[in-house]
N, C-alpha and C positions, 0 to 999 in steps of 0.2 A: 658454362663452366660449372660442372656439378660439384666438384670438390676443390675449393679454392686453396687448400693447404697441401694437396697431394704432392706437389713438386718439392715441398719441404720435407715430407715424411716418407715418401716412397722413392727409393733409388732406382736408377735406370737398370733394367734387367733385359738382357738380350737372350734370344733362344740359343745362340751359339752353334757350333758345328758338331757333326758326328765325330767320334774318335778317329784320329789320323790313321791308326793301324787297321781300322775297319774300312774307312771311306776310300783309301787309295786302291782298293781291290775291286771297285765297281764304279759305274758312272751315274749312280743315283745322286740326287741333290744332296749337297753336303750340309745345307742349313737345316736345323731342326725347328720345331715350333713350340710355343708356350701353350699351356692349357688356357681355357677361356677366362678363368678367374684372373690369372696373372696378366693375360692380354688386356682385359678391361682395366686392371689396375694401372698398367702402363699407359693406357689411353687417358686415364684420369690425371696424369702428370702434365698434360697440356694446359698452359696458363691462360689460353684465349687472350693473347696480348692485344693491347689497344692498337698497336701497329704490328700485324702478323707478318714478320719477316719471312716466315716459311712460305707464305702465299706469294710474297715478292720474289723469292729466290726460285720458286718452281716455274719452269717454262710453261707448264700447263695452268698455272694459277690454281693449283689444288687447294681446297678449303680445309686444310688440316685441322684447325680448331673445331670446325663444325662437325666433321665426321669422327674426330676423336671423342668429342662430347657424346655423340650418339652411341658410339661403341661403349664408352664407359657406362652409360645408362642401360646398356643391354639391348638397345634398339638397333640390331644388326642390319635390318632391312633399310632403315633410314640412313644409316652410315653408308651402306652400299649405294643408295640413290644419290647421296651428296657426292660421293667419290666418283661415280660414273657420270655425273653431270659435267665434269671437266676433263676426265681421262677415259679414253675409249678402251684401254687395255691395262687396268691396274694390276692384273695378274702377271703381266710382264714386268712392269716397273717395280712392283712389290718384291720382285726377285733380283733384278739386275741393276736397278737405278742406284747411282752413288749417293742418292739422298741429299741433294742440294738443300732441301728444306731443313734437314737436321743440322747441317753446318751453320745455317743462319738462325737456328732456334735460340731464343734468349737464354735458355738453360744451358746451351753450349757455351755461351759467353760467360755466364756466371758460375756454372758448376762443372763444365765440360761433360755434362750428362744430358744431352738433348732428348726430346721425346722420341720414342721409337716409331716414327712415322712410317718408314718403309715396311717394317715387320707388321705394323698394325694394318697397313694397306693390304698386304698379302693375306692376312688373316680374314679381313672383311670379305675379300673376293672369294676365298675358298669357302667361307660360310655361305656366301651368296649362291655359289654353284651348288653346294650341298643341299641347301634349303629350297632351291627352285625359284629364287628371286629372279634369276636370269633365264628368261625365256625368249624365244623368237618373237619379234614384233615387226613384221613386214609393214612397210608403209601402206596405208589404206588406199591411197591414190597415187598413180604414176603421172608425171607431168609430160610424158612423151619425148623427153630429151635423153640422149645417151652420152655417157662419159667413159672414156677409156683410161684406165690406170696402167701405166707401164712400170711394173715392178711391184712386188708384194712384200717389201720390207715394212717396218713400222710406220713410215710416212705414207706409203701406198695403202696399207690396210686402214689407217686412220682416215685418209681422204675418201677411200671407198665406203667406209662405214658411215661417215657423215653425209656424203652425197646420196647414198642409198636411203638414208632416213629422210632426206629432203624430197624424195620421190623420183630421183633420177634412176634410169636404168644404167647400172654400173657393170663394166666388164674389166676384170683385172688380168693382164697378160704377164706371165711369169716365165722367164727363160729356163728355170730349173724344174725339177719334177714335183716340187711341192712348194707351198707358200711359206713365207716368213723372212726371206732375205737372210741377213746376218743373224737374225734371231734363231734361225734353223741351222744355218751352215757356218756360222762364225762363233756362236756362243756354245760352249760345251754343255752336254747334258747334265753334268754335275752342278751347273748353275741354273739351267732352265731345261727341264724335261720337255721333250717335244710334243707329248700328249697335251700339254698346256696350250700349245699353239693350235693343235688339231681341233680341240673342242671349240675354240674361238672361230676357226675357219668354218666348221660345221654350222655354227650359229649364224654366221654371216651368210652362208649359202641358204640356210632356211629363211633368212630375211630377204633373199632375192639377189645377192651379189653373185655374179658368175665369175669363176676362175678358169682360165685357160693356161695349161702348163706346157712346158717344152716349146714355148714360142718366144724366140729371141727377136725383139722388135728394135730395129734401128731408129734412132731419133729422126733421121731424115727420110724415113719411109714408114710413116705411121699408118695404121689401118684406116680404111675409108669408112665413112658413114657415121662418124661421131660428132657431136656438137662441141666437145671440148676434150682435151687430153691433159693428163698429169704425168710428168716424167718423174719417176721415183726409183731410179736405177742405182742410187747409192754412189759409192766410190769404189768402183771395181778394180782400179789400178793401184796395187800396193807399191810402196816405195822400196826400190831394190837397192842393192849394195854392189855397184859395179867396180870392184877392185880386182887386182890380179888373182886368178884362181877361181873366179866365180863359176867357171864351167865344170868344176869338179862335182862328182856325184856325192850326194848326201847333203847338199845345200838347198834348202827349200824356203819358199815364202810361208809365213805362218798359216795362212788359210789352206795351203795344200795339206797340212797336217789336220787342222781343225775340221774342215769341211769333209775330208775323207773319213775321219773317225766318226763324225755324226752320221754319215751315210752308212757306214758299217753297222752302227748301232740300229739303223733303220732297216737293216737286212740286206744291204748291197754287198756284193763280193768283188774283190780286187785281186788280180793276179800278183804273184810275188814280185814281178818287175815293177808293177804299179804301186805297190804298198809302201806307204810312208810310215815307218814305225821306229820308235825309240827303244824297243825291247833290247836289253843287253848292251846298250850304248851309252857313251859319255855324251851328254847333250849340252850344247851351247845355244843360248837364246840371246840374240842381239836386239836390244830394244827393251826399255824398262816400263812400258805401259801395261794396260789391262790385257791386250792381245798376247804380249809376252808371258804374262802371268797364266793365261789360259793354256799356253803351250807347256808351261811347267807342270800344271796339274794333269794335262793329258799325257805327258811323258811319263810321269810317275805311274799312272794307271796302265800304261803300256809295258811297264817293267824296265825302265831305264836304270843304268848303274849310278849315274849322278847327273846333276843339273847345275850349270853356271849361267847366270844372267848378267850381261854387261850393258852399260848405258853410257852414252857419250857425254851427257850432262852431269852437273854436280849432284851429290846426294842431297835430297831435300832435308830441311830441318825436321826434327822430331818434336811432335806435340804442338808447337805454335810457330808461326812465321810472321814476324812484324811487317813483312812486305805484302802480305795478303791478310789483313786484319778482318775480324768479324764485322759485318755479316757476309763478307765476300767468301768465295770458295777458297779454303786454305790449301796452299801448295805445301804439303808436308809429306813425310815419308809414309807410304801406304804399304801395309803388310797384309796380303790376301791369304785366303785359306790355302791356296796353292803354294805360296811362299812358306807357310807353316809346315807343309809336308816335306820340305827339305830343298834348299837351294842356296848356293853361294852367290851373293849379290855384290857386284862391284860397279863403281862409277868412275867417270872421267877417263874412259878408255876409248880410243879411236881405233877402229879396225883398219889395218894397213894392207894385208893380203891373206888369202886363204892358202893353206899349205896342204899338200896331199901326197899320196903314194898310190901308184897303179891306177890313177884316175879317180881315186876316192879321197874325200877330205879327211885330214888327220888333225887339223888344228887351225888356229887363226893367230897371225902375228898382230899384236896390239901395241899401241903406244900410249903411255900416260900423257895426258894433256891437262891444260888449264884454260880458263876463260877470263878475259879482261875486258873492261868497258871500252867502248869506242865512241867517237863523236857522232856516229850515225844512230846510236842507241842500241844497235845490235852488238852483242858481245863478240869478241874476236878470239878464235882458237889460238892457243899458245902451245907450240910443240916443245916437249921436254927432251926428246931423244931417247927416253927410257922405254925400251921395248922388251917384250917377252912373248912367249908363245903359250896360248891356252889350248890344251889338247881337246879334241872333239871328234867323235865318230859321225855326228849328225849336227847340222846347224839350222836354226830356224830364224828367219829374218822377220822381226816384228817391229818395224820402224814407222808404222803408220801408213796412210793412204794419200794418194794425190787427188787434189780437188779436180773434178772433171771439167773440161771445157765443152761448151754447148754451141751449136750453130744459132743463128738468128731465127727464132721460132715465130710462127704466125701468132696473132693475138689470142687465139683460142688454145694455145699450148702453154701450160704452166709447169714449173719445176719446183719440187718439194724435197724436204729432208736433206740427207747428205749430198744428194746430187746438186743441190743449190748452195749449201753452206760449206761443203767439205766434211770430212769425218767428224762426227760429234756423238752426242749421247742419244740413246733410244728415246728418252723423255723429250728431247728437243725435236727429234724426228716426228714423234706423235703430234707435238704441238704444231710443227710446220704443216703436217698433213691436214690438221683441222683448219688451220688458217687458210691454206690453199683451197680447201673445199668451199669456204665462204667466198673466196675471190672468184672461183669458178661459177658459183651460184649467182653472184652479182653480175658477172660478165654475161652469162646466158640470159638472165632475166632482163638485163638492160638492152639486149640485142634482139628481143622478140619482135 
């Protein structure tokens, strides 16, 4: 802890977003960066607590006080080494993690101004790439064992990275044309530019990981010749809304929009009949989470007329929530950069039916509802009978994903990430991939 009074004298300073009227016209990353002096000052605010709740809250166990201290002192290389010791891909989490560590920071409890861990993390990694601290380090010795990773999302990449470093020959099978899973096909470029993924994949290839694309591997028909398998196929089944009118044109699952837009930015072409676009349309997003927010930002960049987002649950509290006290993750109202770009947000609305004309959606009939406690512990929906129609030319369903069911696997088959837990955070997927890699190593070495 290089500056024991910094948290008292230096306020939290965020890099912030690019101006709205500028960023909505492109898909470049919306977040800006601080200069090195300001960034090191922000790192100095970390108090190196006796009980580091940031370390407790982070699924990866990131050592925030240690790398913040190194950053403050200007030792960027040491900061990188500490950060990379627990996190395979800080350049991903530094951009898209909701920063569980910051919510559990003692400064969040006392001042509502936690240390800027996420931004510090991203700055450290970009400096590491620029200065050449990150170079390919293939294992010096291979152990003669082969592992197949099915899926190249964050958990698959983390498992592959760890197993490769242990000396295993690792082959990653990916059903799509490029690696990354939802990092590439679910998260918009304005949050995570895909060249960030590409440079990491190149590094992993230089270190010996093999990627095989356009290979859709069924869990019950795994490729032969491997000593172990890791299933990292995520949660491919989105939650649908099967109400009257679902067959109307103009109703899409969120990933139909997000994945196609990312592919277009990568140079792919889609016919007019295939194109999912919000240009010139009134947009309705059903679902109040991050995926819905990503649809909002994408719709603006495509040139929509307006966006409305509805949620079936109540509006979260603003600022503080006694039901989720520090150091727990606070369930409070979240306003994203996409929301700031323009969106009407409404809560406690249940979708009753889609309305249309000439086979195309024109709106959604919704009902105001409420929730009341029940003996089972799960709240019960209360219908009010108050209905209205929300006009829409295009609707995006962003209501989450279904946890996949798996067959009974052989002892040498492991499941990681969202495929094991259901939809969760990228940081948890990376942590899961690292954990499974250790389990695979233990299994193989104990069965020699």
